[in-house]
Backbone and ligand atoms as CSV (ligand in chain L), in Angstrom:
chain,resi,resn,atom,element,x,y,z
A,1,MET,N,N,-5.297,19.437,14.986
A,1,MET,CA,C,-4.044,18.834,14.473
A,1,MET,C,C,-4.416,17.528,13.707
A,2,THR,N,N,-3.856,17.402,12.499
A,2,THR,CA,C,-4.115,16.211,11.677
A,2,THR,C,C,-3.399,15.013,12.232
A,3,PRO,N,N,-3.878,13.793,11.872
A,3,PRO,CA,C,-3.152,12.562,12.369
A,3,PRO,C,C,-1.692,12.581,11.995
A,4,PHE,N,N,-1.410,13.118,10.792
A,4,PHE,CA,C,0.014,13.138,10.380
A,4,PHE,C,C,0.840,14.017,11.248
A,5,LYS,N,N,0.310,15.202,11.621
A,5,LYS,CA,C,1.035,16.092,12.553
A,5,LYS,C,C,1.178,15.517,13.926
A,6,ILE,N,N,0.113,14.770,14.375
A,6,ILE,CA,C,0.252,14.143,15.678
A,6,ILE,C,C,1.296,13.084,15.708
A,7,ARG,N,N,1.418,12.301,14.614
A,7,ARG,CA,C,2.445,11.243,14.519
A,7,ARG,C,C,3.797,11.889,14.525
A,8,ARG,N,N,3.962,13.005,13.757
A,8,ARG,CA,C,5.229,13.690,13.704
A,8,ARG,C,C,5.595,14.246,15.083
A,9,ARG,N,N,4.653,14.809,15.749
A,9,ARG,CA,C,4.852,15.397,17.056
A,9,ARG,C,C,5.297,14.263,18.070
A,10,LEU,N,N,4.604,13.168,17.997
A,10,LEU,CA,C,4.918,12.061,18.894
A,10,LEU,C,C,6.349,11.516,18.632
A,11,LYS,N,N,6.734,11.365,17.348
A,11,LYS,CA,C,8.075,10.940,17.037
A,11,LYS,C,C,9.080,11.938,17.526
A,12,SER,N,N,8.783,13.215,17.411
A,12,SER,CA,C,9.685,14.206,17.897
A,12,SER,C,C,9.867,14.125,19.416
A,13,LEU,N,N,8.730,13.910,20.106
A,13,LEU,CA,C,8.853,13.792,21.566
A,13,LEU,C,C,9.624,12.546,22.006
A,14,LEU,N,N,9.534,11.472,21.169
A,14,LEU,CA,C,10.218,10.219,21.493
A,14,LEU,C,C,11.668,10.235,20.964
A,15,GLY,N,N,12.019,11.350,20.329
A,15,GLY,CA,C,13.422,11.482,19.875
A,15,GLY,C,C,13.706,10.667,18.592
A,16,GLN,N,N,12.646,10.268,17.879
A,16,GLN,CA,C,12.884,9.536,16.627
A,16,GLN,C,C,12.995,10.442,15.510
A,17,PRO,N,N,13.835,10.152,14.523
A,17,PRO,CA,C,13.919,11.007,13.330
A,17,PRO,C,C,12.621,10.984,12.563
A,18,GLU,N,N,12.271,12.161,11.969
A,18,GLU,CA,C,11.005,12.202,11.269
A,18,GLU,C,C,10.959,11.317,10.037
A,19,ARG,N,N,12.072,11.330,9.317
A,19,ARG,CA,C,12.044,10.542,8.072
A,19,ARG,C,C,13.487,10.068,7.817
A,20,ALA,N,N,13.558,8.809,7.436
A,20,ALA,CA,C,14.930,8.259,7.172
A,20,ALA,C,C,15.457,8.911,5.873
A,21,GLU,N,N,16.686,9.293,5.945
A,21,GLU,CA,C,17.321,9.853,4.745
A,21,GLU,C,C,17.504,8.748,3.680
A,22,ILE,N,N,17.255,9.126,2.458
A,22,ILE,CA,C,17.544,8.152,1.355
A,22,ILE,C,C,18.992,8.254,0.983
A,23,VAL,N,N,19.657,7.158,1.042
A,23,VAL,CA,C,21.070,7.175,0.715
A,23,VAL,C,C,21.218,6.631,-0.691
A,24,ARG,N,N,22.032,7.321,-1.465
A,24,ARG,CA,C,22.275,6.872,-2.863
A,24,ARG,C,C,23.779,6.696,-3.054
A,25,TYR,N,N,24.129,5.670,-3.839
A,25,TYR,CA,C,25.513,5.517,-4.173
A,25,TYR,C,C,25.738,5.473,-5.678
A,26,PRO,N,N,26.914,5.907,-6.112
A,26,PRO,CA,C,27.168,5.859,-7.570
A,26,PRO,C,C,27.533,4.441,-7.979
A,27,VAL,N,N,26.925,4.023,-9.077
A,27,VAL,CA,C,27.208,2.746,-9.695
A,27,VAL,C,C,27.405,3.027,-11.186
A,28,THR,N,N,28.461,2.441,-11.725
A,28,THR,CA,C,28.811,2.704,-13.119
A,28,THR,C,C,28.382,1.457,-13.939
A,29,PHE,N,N,27.506,1.637,-14.929
A,29,PHE,CA,C,27.166,0.596,-15.816
A,29,PHE,C,C,27.956,0.781,-17.113
A,30,LEU,N,N,28.639,-0.291,-17.520
A,30,LEU,CA,C,29.359,-0.305,-18.779
A,30,LEU,C,C,28.402,-0.980,-19.765
A,31,LEU,N,N,27.969,-0.227,-20.764
A,31,LEU,CA,C,26.926,-0.626,-21.645
A,31,LEU,C,C,27.496,-1.443,-22.841
A,32,PRO,N,N,26.698,-2.237,-23.482
A,32,PRO,CA,C,27.180,-3.073,-24.604
A,32,PRO,C,C,27.810,-2.242,-25.704
A,33,ASP,N,N,27.413,-0.977,-25.914
A,33,ASP,CA,C,27.988,-0.166,-26.990
A,33,ASP,C,C,29.293,0.517,-26.608
A,34,GLY,N,N,29.801,0.179,-25.471
A,34,GLY,CA,C,31.109,0.702,-25.016
A,34,GLY,C,C,30.991,1.987,-24.210
A,35,THR,N,N,29.818,2.552,-24.093
A,35,THR,CA,C,29.691,3.749,-23.257
A,35,THR,C,C,29.469,3.400,-21.754
A,36,GLU,N,N,29.643,4.346,-20.920
A,36,GLU,CA,C,29.445,4.168,-19.509
A,36,GLU,C,C,28.309,5.055,-18.998
A,37,GLU,N,N,27.596,4.598,-18.043
A,37,GLU,CA,C,26.570,5.467,-17.461
A,37,GLU,C,C,26.613,5.321,-15.937
A,38,VAL,N,N,26.808,6.438,-15.336
A,38,VAL,CA,C,26.886,6.444,-13.827
A,38,VAL,C,C,25.503,6.793,-13.362
A,39,VAL,N,N,24.972,5.962,-12.530
A,39,VAL,CA,C,23.659,6.244,-11.884
A,39,VAL,C,C,23.853,6.378,-10.380
A,40,HIS,N,N,22.991,7.077,-9.762
A,40,HIS,CA,C,23.002,7.153,-8.314
A,40,HIS,C,C,21.800,6.369,-7.806
A,41,ALA,N,N,22.151,5.180,-7.280
A,41,ALA,CA,C,21.108,4.213,-6.927
A,41,ALA,C,C,20.843,4.195,-5.400
A,42,GLU,N,N,19.647,4.017,-5.062
A,42,GLU,CA,C,19.333,3.931,-3.628
A,42,GLU,C,C,19.982,2.699,-2.964
A,43,GLU,N,N,20.460,2.905,-1.729
A,43,GLU,CA,C,21.051,1.782,-1.012
A,43,GLU,C,C,20.032,0.701,-0.862
A,44,HIS,N,N,20.416,-0.542,-0.968
A,44,HIS,CA,C,19.637,-1.735,-0.924
A,44,HIS,C,C,18.882,-2.054,-2.211
A,45,TYR,N,N,18.920,-1.103,-3.207
A,45,TYR,CA,C,18.329,-1.503,-4.464
A,45,TYR,C,C,19.217,-2.654,-5.077
A,46,SER,N,N,18.609,-3.475,-5.889
A,46,SER,CA,C,19.381,-4.399,-6.668
A,46,SER,C,C,19.976,-3.741,-7.851
A,47,LEU,N,N,20.958,-4.304,-8.521
A,47,LEU,CA,C,21.465,-3.750,-9.706
A,47,LEU,C,C,20.392,-3.626,-10.739
A,48,LEU,N,N,19.522,-4.584,-10.825
A,48,LEU,CA,C,18.402,-4.598,-11.751
A,48,LEU,C,C,17.482,-3.407,-11.519
A,49,MET,N,N,17.121,-3.148,-10.260
A,49,MET,CA,C,16.257,-2.062,-9.889
A,49,MET,C,C,16.911,-0.735,-10.237
A,50,ALA,N,N,18.230,-0.629,-9.926
A,50,ALA,CA,C,18.962,0.601,-10.222
A,50,ALA,C,C,18.988,0.872,-11.656
A,51,ALA,N,N,19.235,-0.175,-12.472
A,51,ALA,CA,C,19.292,0.023,-13.943
A,51,ALA,C,C,17.924,0.390,-14.487
A,52,ASP,N,N,16.886,-0.352,-14.036
A,52,ASP,CA,C,15.507,-0.077,-14.486
A,52,ASP,C,C,15.136,1.384,-14.180
A,53,ALA,N,N,15.508,1.841,-12.953
A,53,ALA,CA,C,15.098,3.182,-12.554
A,53,ALA,C,C,15.683,4.246,-13.428
A,54,HIS,N,N,16.723,3.885,-14.195
A,54,HIS,CA,C,17.438,4.848,-15.074
A,54,HIS,C,C,17.258,4.450,-16.547
A,55,GLY,N,N,16.232,3.687,-16.816
A,55,GLY,CA,C,15.915,3.350,-18.202
A,55,GLY,C,C,16.852,2.393,-18.870
A,56,ILE,N,N,17.557,1.620,-18.036
A,56,ILE,CA,C,18.477,0.616,-18.580
A,56,ILE,C,C,17.869,-0.744,-18.303
A,57,THR,N,N,17.339,-1.399,-19.283
A,57,THR,CA,C,16.615,-2.636,-19.113
A,57,THR,C,C,17.539,-3.798,-19.326
A,58,ILE,N,N,17.883,-4.522,-18.245
A,58,ILE,CA,C,18.871,-5.559,-18.304
A,58,ILE,C,C,18.299,-6.972,-18.162
A,59,SER,N,N,16.981,-7.043,-18.162
A,59,SER,CA,C,16.389,-8.340,-17.985
A,59,SER,C,C,15.024,-8.394,-18.623
A,60,THR,N,N,14.624,-9.617,-18.996
A,60,THR,CA,C,13.238,-9.723,-19.540
A,60,THR,C,C,12.300,-10.110,-18.378
A,61,GLY,N,N,12.800,-10.149,-17.136
A,61,GLY,CA,C,12.022,-10.526,-16.014
A,61,GLY,C,C,10.767,-9.691,-15.957
A,62,ARG,N,N,9.675,-10.361,-15.558
A,62,ARG,CA,C,8.330,-9.775,-15.468
A,62,ARG,C,C,8.059,-8.881,-16.690
A,63,ARG,N,N,8.424,-9.498,-17.820
A,63,ARG,CA,C,8.224,-8.772,-19.112
A,63,ARG,C,C,8.845,-7.341,-19.102
A,64,ALA,N,N,10.106,-7.313,-18.671
A,64,ALA,CA,C,10.900,-6.115,-18.733
A,64,ALA,C,C,10.356,-4.996,-17.793
A,65,GLY,N,N,9.764,-5.392,-16.701
A,65,GLY,CA,C,9.306,-4.410,-15.742
A,65,GLY,C,C,9.882,-4.743,-14.374
A,66,GLY,N,N,10.923,-5.535,-14.331
A,66,GLY,CA,C,11.531,-5.817,-13.054
A,66,GLY,C,C,12.012,-7.266,-12.894
A,67,THR,N,N,11.984,-7.736,-11.732
A,67,THR,CA,C,12.468,-9.111,-11.444
A,67,THR,C,C,11.448,-10.130,-11.819
A,68,CYS,N,N,11.914,-11.290,-12.317
A,68,CYS,CA,C,10.988,-12.379,-12.622
A,68,CYS,C,C,10.434,-12.939,-11.311
A,69,PRO,N,N,9.246,-13.546,-11.386
A,69,PRO,CA,C,8.568,-13.962,-10.137
A,69,PRO,C,C,9.360,-14.956,-9.286
A,70,ASP,N,N,10.097,-15.812,-9.949
A,70,ASP,CA,C,10.779,-16.907,-9.184
A,70,ASP,C,C,12.277,-16.733,-9.100
A,71,GLY,N,N,12.820,-15.621,-9.614
A,71,GLY,CA,C,14.267,-15.392,-9.527
A,71,GLY,C,C,15.090,-16.464,-10.241
A,72,HIS,N,N,14.573,-16.974,-11.325
A,72,HIS,CA,C,15.278,-18.049,-12.016
A,72,HIS,C,C,15.416,-17.860,-13.501
A,73,CYS,N,N,15.021,-16.690,-14.043
A,73,CYS,CA,C,15.092,-16.531,-15.470
A,73,CYS,C,C,16.603,-16.288,-15.904
A,74,ALA,N,N,17.394,-15.705,-15.069
A,74,ALA,CA,C,18.830,-15.471,-15.267
A,74,ALA,C,C,19.086,-14.561,-16.491
A,75,THR,N,N,18.074,-13.805,-16.951
A,75,THR,CA,C,18.278,-12.897,-18.046
A,75,THR,C,C,18.930,-11.602,-17.520
A,76,CYS,N,N,19.091,-11.483,-16.240
A,76,CYS,CA,C,19.616,-10.251,-15.650
A,76,CYS,C,C,21.093,-10.466,-15.423
A,77,ARG,N,N,21.674,-11.374,-16.092
A,77,ARG,CA,C,23.108,-11.713,-15.917
A,77,ARG,C,C,23.977,-10.526,-16.286
A,78,VAL,N,N,24.981,-10.245,-15.428
A,78,VAL,CA,C,25.917,-9.161,-15.602
A,78,VAL,C,C,27.354,-9.664,-15.254
A,79,GLU,N,N,28.319,-8.906,-15.625
A,79,GLU,CA,C,29.698,-9.197,-15.180
A,79,GLU,C,C,30.143,-8.010,-14.300
A,80,ILE,N,N,30.691,-8.382,-13.178
A,80,ILE,CA,C,31.156,-7.402,-12.192
A,80,ILE,C,C,32.609,-7.064,-12.542
A,81,VAL,N,N,32.827,-5.771,-12.764
A,81,VAL,CA,C,34.198,-5.269,-13.028
A,81,VAL,C,C,34.831,-4.840,-11.702
A,82,SER,N,N,34.037,-4.201,-10.866
A,82,SER,CA,C,34.464,-3.852,-9.493
A,82,SER,C,C,33.291,-4.133,-8.573
A,83,SER,N,N,33.554,-4.938,-7.569
A,83,SER,CA,C,32.432,-5.317,-6.697
A,83,SER,C,C,32.326,-4.430,-5.467
A,84,ALA,N,N,33.062,-3.305,-5.456
A,84,ALA,CA,C,32.960,-2.357,-4.378
A,84,ALA,C,C,31.531,-1.999,-4.071
A,85,GLY,N,N,31.106,-2.176,-2.843
A,85,GLY,CA,C,29.774,-1.805,-2.426
A,85,GLY,C,C,28.653,-2.762,-2.788
A,86,LEU,N,N,29.010,-3.918,-3.280
A,86,LEU,CA,C,27.973,-4.826,-3.667
A,86,LEU,C,C,27.872,-6.018,-2.649
A,87,SER,N,N,26.622,-6.556,-2.513
A,87,SER,CA,C,26.401,-7.672,-1.622
A,87,SER,C,C,27.111,-8.931,-2.158
A,88,PRO,N,N,27.499,-9.856,-1.274
A,88,PRO,CA,C,28.035,-11.125,-1.753
A,88,PRO,C,C,26.997,-11.987,-2.393
A,89,MET,N,N,27.409,-12.995,-3.116
A,89,MET,CA,C,26.475,-13.927,-3.743
A,89,MET,C,C,25.851,-14.783,-2.660
A,90,THR,N,N,24.565,-15.012,-2.827
A,90,THR,CA,C,23.799,-15.867,-1.920
A,90,THR,C,C,23.667,-17.266,-2.490
A,91,ASP,N,N,23.269,-18.222,-1.711
A,91,ASP,CA,C,23.076,-19.586,-2.214
A,91,ASP,C,C,21.959,-19.565,-3.234
A,92,ALA,N,N,20.911,-18.799,-3.053
A,92,ALA,CA,C,19.805,-18.742,-3.957
A,92,ALA,C,C,20.242,-18.191,-5.331
A,93,GLU,N,N,21.103,-17.151,-5.295
A,93,GLU,CA,C,21.662,-16.641,-6.620
A,93,GLU,C,C,22.514,-17.721,-7.272
A,94,ARG,N,N,23.390,-18.338,-6.518
A,94,ARG,CA,C,24.240,-19.390,-7.040
A,94,ARG,C,C,23.425,-20.499,-7.692
A,95,GLU,N,N,22.348,-20.903,-7.021
A,95,GLU,CA,C,21.486,-21.955,-7.574
A,95,GLU,C,C,20.795,-21.519,-8.867
A,96,SER,N,N,20.325,-20.284,-8.877
A,96,SER,CA,C,19.591,-19.787,-10.028
A,96,SER,C,C,20.533,-19.720,-11.251
A,97,LEU,N,N,21.767,-19.260,-11.010
A,97,LEU,CA,C,22.762,-19.184,-12.080
A,97,LEU,C,C,23.120,-20.603,-12.576
A,98,GLN,N,N,23.285,-21.502,-11.629
A,98,GLN,CA,C,23.659,-22.887,-12.000
A,98,GLN,C,C,22.545,-23.533,-12.793
A,99,ASP,N,N,21.330,-23.292,-12.452
A,99,ASP,CA,C,20.190,-23.812,-13.188
A,99,ASP,C,C,20.207,-23.299,-14.634
A,100,ALA,N,N,20.575,-22.046,-14.840
A,100,ALA,CA,C,20.661,-21.494,-16.180
A,100,ALA,C,C,21.837,-22.098,-16.953
A,101,LEU,N,N,22.959,-22.283,-16.252
A,101,LEU,CA,C,24.117,-22.900,-16.980
A,101,LEU,C,C,23.844,-24.347,-17.321
A,102,ASP,N,N,23.015,-25.014,-16.462
A,102,ASP,CA,C,22.634,-26.398,-16.763
A,102,ASP,C,C,21.548,-26.495,-17.777
A,103,GLY,N,N,20.915,-25.421,-18.147
A,103,GLY,CA,C,19.814,-25.391,-19.078
A,103,GLY,C,C,18.536,-26.022,-18.497
A,104,LYS,N,N,18.362,-25.915,-17.220
A,104,LYS,CA,C,17.107,-26.444,-16.612
A,104,LYS,C,C,15.898,-25.647,-17.153
A,105,PRO,N,N,14.770,-26.267,-17.348
A,105,PRO,CA,C,13.616,-25.570,-17.834
A,105,PRO,C,C,13.274,-24.439,-16.860
A,106,HIS,N,N,12.645,-23.414,-17.464
A,106,HIS,CA,C,12.162,-22.257,-16.635
A,106,HIS,C,C,10.751,-21.977,-16.976
A,107,GLU,N,N,9.884,-21.801,-15.996
A,107,GLU,CA,C,8.470,-21.553,-16.209
A,107,GLU,C,C,7.892,-22.555,-17.138
A,108,GLY,N,N,8.256,-23.824,-17.047
A,108,GLY,CA,C,7.716,-24.903,-17.803
A,108,GLY,C,C,8.198,-24.908,-19.218
A,109,ARG,N,N,9.219,-24.033,-19.560
A,109,ARG,CA,C,9.744,-24.040,-20.936
A,109,ARG,C,C,11.129,-24.484,-20.952
A,110,ALA,N,N,11.478,-25.273,-21.945
A,110,ALA,CA,C,12.891,-25.675,-22.103
A,110,ALA,C,C,13.766,-24.464,-22.390
A,111,ARG,N,N,14.982,-24.522,-22.022
A,111,ARG,CA,C,15.923,-23.418,-22.400
A,111,ARG,C,C,17.303,-24.049,-22.629
A,112,LYS,N,N,18.110,-23.410,-23.473
A,112,LYS,CA,C,19.443,-23.881,-23.791
A,112,LYS,C,C,20.294,-23.509,-22.560
A,113,PRO,N,N,21.376,-24.300,-22.334
A,113,PRO,CA,C,22.321,-23.951,-21.285
A,113,PRO,C,C,22.892,-22.544,-21.585
A,114,ALA,N,N,23.014,-21.747,-20.494
A,114,ALA,CA,C,23.622,-20.397,-20.722
A,114,ALA,C,C,25.033,-20.537,-20.991
A,115,PRO,N,N,25.658,-19.521,-21.634
A,115,PRO,CA,C,27.126,-19.533,-21.832
A,115,PRO,C,C,27.855,-19.639,-20.510
A,116,PRO,N,N,29.055,-20.163,-20.548
A,116,PRO,CA,C,29.769,-20.354,-19.234
A,116,PRO,C,C,29.881,-19.077,-18.467
A,117,ALA,N,N,29.864,-19.208,-17.167
A,117,ALA,CA,C,29.975,-18.054,-16.277
A,117,ALA,C,C,31.462,-17.900,-15.904
A,118,SER,N,N,31.767,-16.651,-15.548
A,118,SER,CA,C,33.137,-16.402,-15.014
A,118,SER,C,C,33.006,-16.137,-13.508
A,119,PRO,N,N,34.088,-16.055,-12.762
A,119,PRO,CA,C,33.930,-15.777,-11.310
A,119,PRO,C,C,33.271,-14.464,-11.036
A,120,ASN,N,N,33.200,-13.585,-12.054
A,120,ASN,CA,C,32.582,-12.239,-11.894
A,120,ASN,C,C,31.172,-12.198,-12.332
A,121,THR,N,N,30.606,-13.318,-12.770
A,121,THR,CA,C,29.191,-13.359,-13.246
A,121,THR,C,C,28.300,-13.267,-12.058
A,122,ARG,N,N,27.299,-12.359,-12.133
A,122,ARG,CA,C,26.298,-12.208,-11.135
A,122,ARG,C,C,24.892,-12.068,-11.769
A,123,LEU,N,N,23.894,-12.227,-10.949
A,123,LEU,CA,C,22.516,-11.950,-11.437
A,123,LEU,C,C,22.112,-10.613,-10.849
A,124,GLY,N,N,21.734,-9.690,-11.723
A,124,GLY,CA,C,21.440,-8.330,-11.306
A,124,GLY,C,C,20.343,-8.166,-10.254
A,125,CYS,N,N,19.391,-9.107,-10.328
A,125,CYS,CA,C,18.258,-8.945,-9.415
A,125,CYS,C,C,18.588,-9.431,-7.969
A,126,TYR,N,N,19.681,-10.153,-7.860
A,126,TYR,CA,C,20.091,-10.681,-6.487
A,126,TYR,C,C,21.169,-9.746,-5.920
A,127,THR,N,N,21.913,-9.038,-6.781
A,127,THR,CA,C,23.042,-8.263,-6.293
A,127,THR,C,C,22.637,-6.865,-5.792
A,128,LYS,N,N,22.807,-6.673,-4.486
A,128,LYS,CA,C,22.306,-5.455,-3.822
A,128,LYS,C,C,23.405,-4.408,-3.701
A,129,ILE,N,N,23.028,-3.208,-3.720
A,129,ILE,CA,C,23.940,-2.069,-3.629
A,129,ILE,C,C,24.030,-1.664,-2.152
A,130,ARG,N,N,25.184,-1.727,-1.608
A,130,ARG,CA,C,25.339,-1.404,-0.176
A,130,ARG,C,C,26.351,-0.249,0.029
A,131,GLY,N,N,27.030,0.184,-1.027
A,131,GLY,CA,C,27.998,1.244,-0.899
A,131,GLY,C,C,28.423,1.725,-2.289
A,132,PRO,N,N,29.328,2.687,-2.361
A,132,PRO,CA,C,29.684,3.325,-3.610
A,132,PRO,C,C,30.765,2.472,-4.338
A,133,GLY,N,N,30.882,2.716,-5.640
A,133,GLY,CA,C,31.999,2.245,-6.357
A,133,GLY,C,C,31.842,1.072,-7.267
A,134,ALA,N,N,30.663,0.455,-7.413
A,134,ALA,CA,C,30.531,-0.726,-8.227
A,134,ALA,C,C,30.668,-0.297,-9.717
A,135,ARG,N,N,31.260,-1.218,-10.425
A,135,ARG,CA,C,31.391,-1.068,-11.917
A,135,ARG,C,C,30.859,-2.410,-12.477
A,136,VAL,N,N,29.850,-2.299,-13.350
A,136,VAL,CA,C,29.089,-3.460,-13.775
A,136,VAL,C,C,28.955,-3.445,-15.260
A,137,LYS,N,N,29.452,-4.545,-15.901
A,137,LYS,CA,C,29.318,-4.682,-17.367
A,137,LYS,C,C,27.929,-5.256,-17.717
A,138,ILE,N,N,27.197,-4.589,-18.497
A,138,ILE,CA,C,25.905,-5.043,-18.941
A,138,ILE,C,C,26.150,-5.844,-20.207
A,139,LEU,N,N,25.708,-7.095,-20.245
A,139,LEU,CA,C,25.987,-7.948,-21.374
A,139,LEU,C,C,24.950,-7.750,-22.472
A,140,GLU,N,N,23.725,-7.433,-22.103
A,140,GLU,CA,C,22.687,-7.280,-23.145
A,140,GLU,C,C,21.628,-6.308,-22.615
A,141,LEU,N,N,21.170,-5.442,-23.503
A,141,LEU,CA,C,20.037,-4.536,-23.189
A,141,LEU,C,C,18.816,-5.087,-23.863
A,142,PHE,N,N,17.690,-4.893,-23.228
A,142,PHE,CA,C,16.452,-5.376,-23.815
A,142,PHE,C,C,15.575,-4.147,-24.095
A,143,ASP,N,N,14.797,-4.265,-25.094
A,143,ASP,CA,C,13.844,-3.171,-25.434
A,143,ASP,C,C,12.521,-3.604,-24.787
A,144,PRO,N,N,12.107,-2.871,-23.752
A,144,PRO,CA,C,10.907,-3.376,-23.017
A,144,PRO,C,C,9.691,-3.437,-23.909
A,145,ASP,N,N,9.600,-2.561,-24.886
A,145,ASP,CA,C,8.377,-2.570,-25.765
A,145,ASP,C,C,8.292,-3.834,-26.633
A,146,SER,N,N,9.481,-4.375,-26.920
A,146,SER,CA,C,9.495,-5.488,-27.875
A,146,SER,C,C,9.153,-6.791,-27.166
A,147,ILE,N,N,9.259,-6.870,-25.836
A,147,ILE,CA,C,9.047,-8.108,-25.095
A,147,ILE,C,C,7.833,-8.072,-24.215
A,148,ARG,N,N,7.222,-6.935,-24.062
A,148,ARG,CA,C,6.049,-6.864,-23.203
A,148,ARG,C,C,4.913,-7.714,-23.809
A,149,GLY,N,N,4.251,-8.476,-22.925
A,149,GLY,CA,C,3.108,-9.216,-23.347
A,149,GLY,C,C,3.413,-10.559,-24.032
A,150,GLU,N,N,4.697,-10.929,-23.975
A,150,GLU,CA,C,5.086,-12.240,-24.579
A,150,GLU,C,C,4.477,-13.365,-23.759
L,1,LIG,S1,S,15.292,-11.121,-13.219
L,1,LIG,FE1,FE,15.036,-13.287,-13.351
L,1,LIG,S2,S,16.763,-14.074,-12.275
L,1,LIG,FE2,FE,17.060,-11.945,-12.250
């Protein structure tokens, strides 16, 4: 018996499930061109991860391959149309957004203050999917090939 089968057998004897089910929830992205795209995103994914997994690049974070290292680029900014199934804003997200609004430097580089936020403004890398029904307006799409290696 292989180690994998032994582990499976032990889990079975202990009454543990063999493998956790992956739960996915529908999330609707409203794209800048006016179209909508419904994706089925894994529970606990961020909006940014869900979008990236479906070829929708909403941030320049880590050169368009995911979240920026410090969670402060704020290029993953979105507007929430329906917050159904989304995590609430954390203090870290609020601080990151405020730093962008204040135009605080990021990664040692100056930046202009971001346009004013609305009560529905969120950062896609902080906003987690916990249930179905979110509707999210994407403000800007990025072409990953054009920003890689900057
Ligand atoms: S990817 Fe940088 S703050 Fe979200």
